N, C-alpha and C positions, 0 to 999 in steps of 0.2 A: 733413509733411502740412499743407496749407494750411487756414486757418480762414476762413470766410466770414460776415461780419456783413452779412446781406442780399447786396448785390452787391460789397461791399468785401472784398478779400482781405488776410489778415494771415498773415505767416510767423513772427512772433514773438508769443507769447501764453503765459499761465500757466494750466495745467490743474490745478485743485485736487482733483478726484476723478474716478475712472473706474470704471464698473461695466458688466457685460454682463447683459442680461435673458435669460429662458428662450427667447426667439426669436432669440438670438445678436445682438441689436441692442446696439451699444456706446453708452452714455450718458456724457457728460462735462460737467463744470461748468468753464467758462472764466471766470477772475476778471475782474471788471469788465464782463463781457458777459452771462453767464447760462448757462442749461441748453442743452446742444447734443447733437447726435447725429452719429455717424460713419457716412458712406455708403460701404459697401464697394465699390460699383460705380464711383463717381466718385473714390474715395479722397480725400475731403475732409470737413471738419467743418462742419456747418451749424447755425446758431443756431436754437433752436425756442422759447425762452421767455426774456425778458429783464427780468422784474419784479424778480427777485433778482439781485444783482450779486456776491455773495460766498457761499461755502459751505465748510464744513469736511468734509462728507461727503454722499454720495448713495447711494441703493440702490433698485433697481426691485423691486416685489413681483410676485406671480403673478396680480394682479387688474387689471392695466392702469394701475398708478400708479408714479410715481417720487417717492420721498421725499427731501427735502433738509433738511439740518440745518446751522445756523450759530449764532452767539452770540445771535441774537434768537429762537430757537425752532425749531419743526419745521414743515415745509411739505410739502403733498401736491400734486403735479402730476398731473392726470388726463389721460392721453394722448388719450383719445377726445374730450373736450370742450376740451382745452387750457386748463384753468382751474387756478388755484392756490388752496389753502385753507390757512390758518395755524392752528397749534396751539401754545399757549404755557402758561406757568405761571399767568398771570392768569386763563385760562379754566378752570383746575382740571384741565387735561389732563396737562401735564408736571410732573415733580417739580422741574425747574430749566430755565431757558431756554437755558443754554449747552450746546448739543448738540455732543459730540465725535465720536460714532460711531453708525452705523446698521447693523443686521443683521436680515435676515429669515430665520428658521430654517426647517427642513424642514416644520414644521406650519403655516407661514404667519404666525407671531407676529413682530411687529416689536419689536426690542430697541433702545431709545433710550438711549445712554450719555451721561451729563451730567457736567459738572464741578461737583460739589457736591451734586447731588440723587440720586446713585446711578443706578439704572436704572428707566426706565418701560417696561413691556411692554404692547403693544397688540395685542389680537386683532382684526385688521382685518376679518375676515369677520363676526364676531359683535359688533363695536363694544364690546369690553370692555377696560378699562384696569386694570392692577395695578402695584404698585411694589415694588422691591427696594432697601432703603435700608441705610445704615450702622448698625451696632450691635454689641454684644458678645455677643448671644445666638446660639445655633446657627441657621444658615440666613440670617444677615444678612451684609452686605458688611463687609469690613475697612476700606474707605474709600469716601467718597461721591463721590470724583473718579474717574470711570471713563473710560478712554480708548477701549476697544474690547471687543467680545464676539465670540468665534470659536466656531463650532459644528463639532465634528469628525464623523467618519463614524459614530460611535456616539451622536450627538446629545448629546454632552457639551458643556457651555458653559464656555469658558475666558474669564474676565473679567480683563482687565488694568486695574489701578488705579494711581493716583498715590499713593505713600507707603503703599500697603496690599498690595503684591505681587500675586500672581495668585490669584484665587478660582475655584473649580470648582463648577459645578452638575452633578451626576451623577444622572440618573434611575435608573440601576442601583442606586445606593445609597439611593434614596428609595422603593424598593418596600416596605420595612418602615418605617412611621412610628414614630418614637420619641417618647414623651411623658415628659418628665423635669422635675424641679424646676429652676426658674430663679431664682437669687437676685435678679436685677435686675427680675423681673416680679412685680407684685402679683397676689394671688389665683391663685397657681400651685399646682402639685402639692406636697403637704406634705412628701413624702419620696420618694427614689428606690428604697428598699428595699421592694418590693411583694410582698405574700403572699396577697392575696385580692381577688376582684372580685364585683360583682353589678350586673345591669341592671334598672332600674325600669321601670314601665309607660310612661314618657315617652321611653325610650331613652337616658336619662342613666345615668351609671355611678357606683357606689360603689366606692371603692378603699381597701383596708386595707393598712396598712404594718406593718413589724416594729419597733415601739417609738416611732413618730412620730405615731400617731393615724390619723384617717380623713379621706379627701377625697371630696367629691361633685363630679363633673365635669358641668357644664352644657355639653354638646357644641355646641349651636347657637350659644351666645354665647362659647364657649371660655373659660369661667370656672370656677374651682375654689372650693368652699366647704369649709373645713377644720374638723375637730372633734378636740379632744384632751381628755385627762383633766385635770381641774382639782381641785386639792386642796380638800377641804371642800365641793365642789360635787357633791351627790348626783345632780344631773340631767345631769352630764357623763359621758363615757365612764368606765367603771370601770378601764380599762387601755388604754394606747396600742398594745399589741400585738394588732392585729385579725387573728385567724387565719382566720376564716371569715365570710361574709356570705350571707344567704338572704332572698329575697322570697317570702312565703307567698301563699296564695290571696286574702288580703285586701289584698295589695300593701303589707303591713307589712314593714319591714326588721329582720331579726334578725342579731345579731352575736355570734360567740364570741371571747372575748379570753383570751389566755394570761396568767393571773394575776388576771383580773377576771370570770370566769364568763361569763354571757350578758347581753346588752343588747338592748333593742328601741327603735327610733327612733320618736319622736313627731313626725310631720311638721308637725303644727299648731303645736307649741310650740318645735320644733327642739331638744328635749331627749331624754335617754335614760332608759329605765326598766330598773332592775337586776333580773335573775332569778338567784337563787342556785341552786347545784347541791348540794343537801344529801344526804349519804350516811348513811342511818340505821345502816348496818353499822359505820361507824367513828365515828358521831356527830360528823361534821364535814363540811366543804365540800370538794368537788373544784374547786379554783379555776382549774386550768389547762385550760380548755375549748379544744378545737382544731377538731374537725370538726363540721359541721352539715349536715343533709340532710332534705328533705321527701319522703316516699314517696307512692305513688298514693292512699293513704287519707288524705292530708293530715296524717299524723303527722310531727312535727318531732323528729328525732333529733340528739343531741349526744354526741360522743365526747370523752373527756378523757385527758390524759397523766399522767405520774408515778403510774402504777398506779391511776388513777381509773377509775370505772365508766362505763357507758353510760346515758344519760337520754333520756326521751321526754316531750314536753309534754302535760300534762293540761289540756285546754281548759276543762273545767268549773271546775277550781280555779285556772286560770291559773298553774300551777306546773310545774316539771320534776320528774318522779318518776324514781327510780332503776329502770331496767329490769332490769339484770343486772350485779351487781358483778363477775362473772367475765369479762365482756366489758371487759377493762381495756386502756388505752393504744390506744384506737381512733382512728386518725389518718385513716382513709378510710372513707366510707360510700357505697354505691351499690346501687340496686335494678335487677334485670334485667327483661326484658319479661315473664317468667313470674311476676313479683311476688315473687321471692325476694330477700331483703335480704342483701347481702354487706358485710363489714367487713374492714378491714386494720389490722394492728397492726405493731409493730416487728419481728415475726418470723413472723407467721402470716397466712393468709387464712382468713376464717371465713364459713361459710354459716349464717345465723342461723335458728334455729327459734323463730318468734314465739310459738307456743302452748306447747310443752313445754320450750323452752329447752335442747333436746338438740342443741346446735350441732355442725356438722361442721367440724373444724379441719384445714386443710392446712398442714403445717409447712414453711415456706420458708426459715427461718433468715436472713431479710433483711427489711428494712422494706418494707411495701406502701404506696407513695405514690400510686398511681392505679389505679382500677378502671373499665373502660369496655367497653360492649357496642356494637359498631358496627351499621350498618344491615343488614348481612348476617348478624348474629347471632354474629359472632366475639367472643369474650370475652377482653379484653386486661387484663393485669396489669402495672403499672409498678413495678419494684422499685428500691431504692437500693443498687446494686452488682451485681445479678445480671442486669441487662438487662431486656428486654421479653419477657413470657411470653404465649403464646397457649394458653389453658386449655381443655381438654375437660371440661366440667362433669359429664359422665356418668361418665367414667373417672377423673377427677382427674389425668390426665396432661397435660403441657404441652410446648410447643416453645419453645425459647429463641432470642431474637435478641440479639446482642451486638455489640461493636465489630468483631469479625472478620466479621460479616455486613453491616457498613456503618453501624451506629449511631455517632454522634459520641462517646458515652460510655455507660457501663453503668448510670448512675443515671438512671432514667426517672422524672421528677417529675410530669408532667401529660400527659394524652392527650385530644385532640379530633379530631373528624371533620368535614371540610368538606362542602360540598354536592355535590362531585364524588366523594365516597367515599374521599378520601385521608386518611390518618391523620397528624396532626401531633403531634410528641412534643417536649417541652422537657426539657433535661438540664442538667447542670453544665458542659457543654462544647458549647453551641450548640443550635440547633433543627433537628429532622429531619422530613422528610416521607416517609412510607412509602406506596408504591403497592402495594396488595394484588394487582393484576393481574399485574404482572411481578416482584413481590417484591423491589423495590429501594428503597434509601434515598437521598434527596437531602438533603444537610446544608447548613445555613446558619450563618454566623458573624458576628461583629462587623464584619468587613470587608464583609459584605453589607448592612449598615445596621442590624443588631440593636443593642439597647441595650448588650449585652456578650455574652460567651459563657456567662455564668452566669445561670441562671434559678432561681426559688424554688419551694418547695412551695406547693401549693394555688392558685397564681396563674395561672389559665387560665380562659377563658370564651369561648363562642361566642355572639355577639349575634344578635338577631332578623334583622338585616340580612345575616347570613352572614359578617360580619367576625369575626376571631379575635383574642383578646387573650392575651398571655403576659407575665407580670411577672418582673423580675429585680432585680439589685442596682443598676442605673443607670436606673431607670424601667421603663416597659413599652412593648411594641410592639403596635400595632394595624394590621391589614392585611386586605386582601381576598385570599383564597387564589388566586382566578382571575387576579389581576394579577401573581402571582409566576411570571413566565415565565423560561425559560432565557436566560442571557446567551450569545448565539450569536456574539459578536464573535470575530474571528480576528486576534489581535494580531500585528504584525510582530515578528520577532526580530532583534536587533542585537547585534553585539559592541561593548561599551561601554568596554572597557579591555584593555590588553595589557602584560605585564611580561616582560622577558627578563633572566634572571639577577637578578630582583628590581629591575630598573631599569625605570621606566615607559617605554613605547614613545615617547612624545612627548619624553622627556629623553635618549633613547639616541642619542649622537653617532656611534655606529658604523654606524647604518643610513642609507644614502644614499637620496635621492629618496623621502622619507616621504609616505605618503598619509594622509588622514583615517582615523582608526581605524574609523569606521563603514563606510568603503568598502573597507577592507583585505580582500583575498582571498587573498594569498600572502605568505609571509615566509620569509626564509632565515636560519638560525642557524649560527654557527661551532660546532664540536664541543665547545669548552671553555666555551660559554655556552648549552648546550642545556637550559636550565631555563626552562620556559614556563608562564605563568599567564594565563588568559583570563577576562575578565569579560563577562557577557552579560545581556540582559534582554529580555523580551517587553513590548511597549508596551501593557500593560493597566493602565489607570489606575483602574478601578472596584474591582477585587479583585486587586491584585498578589500578595497573600499566598496566593491560591488557584491560582496558576500553578505547575505542576511542570515540571521540566526533565530532559532526558536527553542524554547526550553519548557519543560514540564516536570514538576515534582509530584510524582505519584504519591497519594496519601495526603497531599496538601492542596495542590492546585486542582481546579475543576476542569481545566482545558489547557491547551498549549498557549504559551505567551510569546508573542512576536517581539523580538528584541532589536530588530533592525540591524544596524552595524555595531551595536553595543556588544562587547565580548566579555561582559561580567554579569553574573547573577548573584544576588544576595538574599538570604533568608535569615530572619531573626525570631527568637522565642519559639523555636520548634518544640512541639510537644513530644513526649517520649513515644517511641514507636519506630517502625521500619519504613523508610522512604526510598524512592528510586528516582534520582535526578537524571532525566533524559534530555540530551542536547542534540540538535541537528542543524544543518545549514543548507544553503543553496550553493550552486556553482556560480561562476561569474556571469552566467546568462540569466540568473534568477530562478532556475529550476531547482525545486527541492530534491535533495538527494537522500538515498538510503544509507547515510554514513553516521548513523546515530551513535553517540558516545553516552555510556550510562555509568553512574556512580551510585552504589548502594550506601545509604546513610542510615545509621542506627543511632537513635538518641536514647540514652539510658534514663530510666526513671530515677527520682530521688529515693533515698533509702526506705522511706515510709511507703513507697509505691513499688518497691523492688519485688523480685520473685520470692526472695526469702521472707520479706515482710508479709506478702500475700499468703505464703505457705504457712507462716505462723498464725495469721488471721484465720486461715482455712482450718488449721488444726484445732484452734480454739472453738470456732463455730461448729466444727464437726463433733468435738467432744460434747458440747451443749446439745447439739442436735441428736447425738447418739443417746444421751441420757433421756432426752424428751421422747425419742422414738421408742426407747426401751420401755419407758413408762406407758406410752400409748399402746405398745404391743401387748404388754401385760393386761392392760385394761380391755383391749380388743379381744385378746384370747379369753379372758374371763367372760366378756359379753357374748362371745361366740359359743362358749361352752354352755352358757345359760340358754342361748337361743337354740343350740343344737339339742339340748335336753328337752326344751319345750317342743321343738320340731319332732323329736322322736316320740314324745308323748302324743302329739297330735296325729302323727302317722300311725302309731299303734292303735289309737282310738279310732282313726278312720278305717284301718285295716280290720279292727274288731267289728266295726259297724258293717263293713262290707261282708265279713265272714258271717256275721249274724244274719244279715239280709240274705246272703247266699244260702245258709242252712235253712232259713225260714222258707225261701223259695223252693229249695230241694224238698223240704218237709211237705210243703204244699203240693209239689209235683208228685211226691211219693203217695200222698193221701188220695189224690184223685184216682190214679190207676188201681190202688189197693181197694178203694171203694167199689170201683167198676169190676174188680175181680171177686171181692167178697159177696156182693149182692147176687150174682148168678150162682155162686157156689151154695149160698144159703138157700136159694130157690131149689137147687138140685137136691139138697138134703131134705127139704120140707115137702118136696113133690114126689109123688109116686110115678109120675109120667117119665117116659124115656127122654134122656138128655138131648136137646136140640143142638145139632152141630154148629149152627149159627151163634148160639150162646157161647159155645166153647171158643169160637173164633174171637169173640170179644174178649174172653178171658186171656186167650193167647196174645192178642195184640197188647193188652195192658201189661201182661207179664213182660213182653219184649220192651215195652216202654220203661218198665222198672229196671230191666237189665241194661238198657242204654244209659239210664241215669247213673247206675252203679259203675258202668264202664267209664263214663266221663269223670267220675270222682276218682277212679283208679288212675286214669290217664293224668289227671291234674296232679295227683301225688307222685306219679311216676316221672313226670317232667322235671321234678326237682331232684329226684334221687338217682335216676339211671344215667349211666354214661353211654356215649355213642359206640356203636359197633359198625364200623365202616367196611364195606365190601364192594368189590367191583360188580356193577349191575348194568344190564342193558336197559336203558331208560325207556326205550320205545316199547319193549315188551312189558315192562313194569307198568307204564301208564295205560297200556291197552287193557291189562288185567283190571286196573281200577275202573277204567271206562266201562268194561262189560258188566261190572257190578251194579251199575245204575241203569242198565238197559231196560229192565222190566218196569222200573218206576217211570222211565221216560215214555214208554209205550202206553202205560196206564193213564198218564196225564196228557198224553198227546203232545209231548215236548220234543222238539227236534234237537237231539243230543248228538254232536259230531266230534270226531277225533281227527286231527290233522298233523302230519309230520312228513317232511320231504325225505328224510333219511330212513333207511330200513333198520338201522341199528345205531345207537349212540352209547358209547361206553362212558360210565360215570361212577365215581366213587361216592357212596352215601350210605347212611343208615336207612335201610329199606323200611323198617317199621315206622320210624318217625316221619319220613317223607310220605309214607302211605297214609298215616294219620292226618298229616297236613293236607294232602290232596283230598281225602275223604271229607274233611271238615269244609274245605272250600267248595267242593262239588255239592255237598249236602246243603250248605247255605244257598248255593245257586238254585237248587231245586226248591228250597224252602221259600225263597223270595221271588221265584219266577212263576207267573200265572200259567194255567193250562194253555197249551197251544203256543207257548213261547219257544225261545231258542237258547241252548247252552252249548258252548264249544270248549273242547280241551285241545290246546294247540302247543306244539313243541317247536321252538326256533333255536337252531344250532348255530353257534359261532365258534371262532378259533379258541377262545379262552373260557367261554361260559355257555350255559344253556338256559333259555327262558321258557318257563312253563306258564301258559296263559289259561285261566279259567274265566270264560266270558259268558255273561248271561244278558237277557233282555228283561230283567226284573224291575223292581220298583226303584232301584238306585239308592245311593247313600247321600244324605245332605252334606254340602260342602263344609259346614261348620264342624262336622265330626272329626275330620282330619285323621291324624295318626292315633288319636285316642281310641280308635276302633280296636287297636291291638293291645290295649291295656287290660290287665287282669280284672275280671268282674265287670268290665264296662258293658252297659246295655243302652241301647237307644230305643225310644218308643215313638211310634207314629200313630196318629189317629187314622181310623178306618183301615188299619193294617189287616191283611187277610191271614197272616200267620202270627203265631204267638212268639214273643221274644225268648231268646235263649238265656243262658246263665252267665254269659261273658267269659266263657272258658275256651271255646273252640278257636277263635281267631288269635287269642293269646298263645295257645299251644302252637298254632301255625307259625306265628312270629318267632317263638322261642326255638322250635325245632329247626327252622330255616337259619336262624342266626348262629346256632351251634355248628352249622355246616359252613360258616363264613359266607352265607348267602344273604340275600335281601328279599323282602316281600313288600310290594307296593300295590297300589290300586288307583284306578281312575274311574270316576263315576259321574253320570249325568242323571239328574232327577227325572224319573219316569222313563228313562231310556236303557238303563241297565248299568252293569259294573264289570270291569275287567281287572282281575287280580293277576299279578305277575310274580312268580317265584324265580329268582335268578340264582343258579348254582354254579360254582366254579368247577372247571375241569381239572383233572390231575389230582395229585395227593399232597402238593406242597403246602396247602393250607390246613392239613391235619397233622397232629402229632403222630409219630410212627407207631406208638403203642396202641392206637385206636384202629389201626388198619388190619383187617382180616381178609385173607384171600377167599375163604369159604366160611360160612356160618351154618351150623346144624339147624335145619328148619324145624326140628322137633322142639 
């Protein structure tokens, strides 16, 4: 790509930095020439500004500027005006002039990395500068020499330094601000072991510690003023264990100390006034004051431990009076909206009777560490070991929430409610947020930015600003609940390590063509090394300990295995076969993601179970099987031939028997009409009388009978020998001619014989002679088996592809057991009391044969005593006939 310095073209030049802006314009800095831009249309680089001749880095912002950094400072090039403005250490802008790297984050903040001054951050839009420098305190850089700042998709800042490694700024871990003691900082928090809080009228905080004294935090100036017990100084704290702090209606600060009774702070002198807790019953002091509370009537109550009683402040005498010695070991005091005072001890919850002192005691057998009534009137009790209780104050019954319901621990130390109605609970194992709407707990831990997982008694407070404070053993957390939003990141899941037979994948010399383990998607194992261990990790850097994993080896496991935080899975003695290892994870909120990572695992079989071995086994068995089957085939063929020969003999014998029976019947049929013919003729010859015409009619009829028998014999022979002669025929006319042939017979026997067809003409290709024979046989049978006075119909139904010819009668019907045997050659069926003589079993055989040679079908339906319906179906057209059988005309002679 050529570079143009005005009109001069250069093909050799040094580009020091390249960046692309939001408009996809490519900016470059060419050494010794200046800031340039790449023209995508002309495919060349054009110089746009040459004031600066060297740069270590450039970056465009989203406001129309290009920022340039070098060893002399920071420079802003405004694209619209084409002007450059300088920023440096001398003007108080940069922390150091030697600029190594520039980054504009997603919020528009410019991060300037310097060699020696750490990082200067500049809010370009609001013109605000801040600094991130080297130091040993939390939140400071490990080195002032910073090379670069990289922002990932979760807006996490990765800071690369010289001699200080990589520093990470993670907003997800800064949701909970932790305030803790810093040895290197003057005027810091006095101790990290926090057990009490109080907010004064100015919004500053009093912080009580367990044994280290008291801190006052000036939040505006971020300074701490510390107070401790001093020996022989009666104006100092009476004890460094400050268990409770209270601001009364006069803005005076009261403190309960464990071992030092009660103190009041004098703001004017900065000293403390001692208030003893004298117990007249024992004629001594209850020194271990713990809880302190002011009710709606402005009474200040103090509870003591080690079997001490409960005290109330007498404003007139400015002393604490014993209220009730029976109210011993009161560690929690709270008043509900109804004005009822509640107290908790190491084993009971007490509803206090202020007038008669007839207190109502609820035996819980566990320490009551917190009492809280929320905005909806729910009354919550925090116990040490028995979980969170939701008390019904009318019935005394309660519902328990414990670890199995989602609490991080069963020791509930403090309870607060935020402005959104969510309940915050501190425990010995993290902080929990309870949503009363959906009755779910969301837990937070040290990995989320908390001071630690362990919190302390009494150490919780809601500020006027809506911020919440919770104290623990490593300082305290202060945060705005509305800013604690879910971490919706969807970390990618990678396979980070692989071991085969306990040998790392990278060191295994038996694996050819190795891939990078991160890209590996398939692996093959020999059967004797089928021991596999896989390491995996979700790329979640804010809360890696909150990621849970699950894995499933298809072909081995029956279901998914929950691995928790464990990031390694191992399998041993895998059988040969193909497997698929599937791994998935949750995000930091515990929601299972669709980020599944899969690894195909193939375990090879031993040589005796390999494919080649099975192929050899198969070939051997196949050879044996082939020889056996060949032997069986020969035996079967021989057996078949014998059976076939026996079958042919049986069929020929059956056929001969049928032929013999047929010719016997025919002979018998011939004999009867011949006898009936011969006898009248003999009488004619022996008689001299004139021949009676009636006698001749008998002779004629029997002669016709003989002719019919001869015709059937000829047709039977003809059906085997003669080919079709197909011609175009009008089926309606053809069927009418057949119909008229039986008219006389129908009238003689008083049979209703009808013909029906909707069409006047139907063109059909057929052998007229054979179809005529088929129809004559069907109609003759109908007349034969239909009694006088019955009905016979000849019906033609035309469709697009075929024609149905129905011959229907109301005769005796055909038994269901006959079936299609009716169309067999020589088949006859006999019925008792039949009015007609049986035929020879030829007629319907001829019907079936002649219809089949037309590619048609003949079927029948019959009901005993109701009649029979024969149907001949013939196809239209000529496609089903060979061309040589079709004649357009046939000589009728």
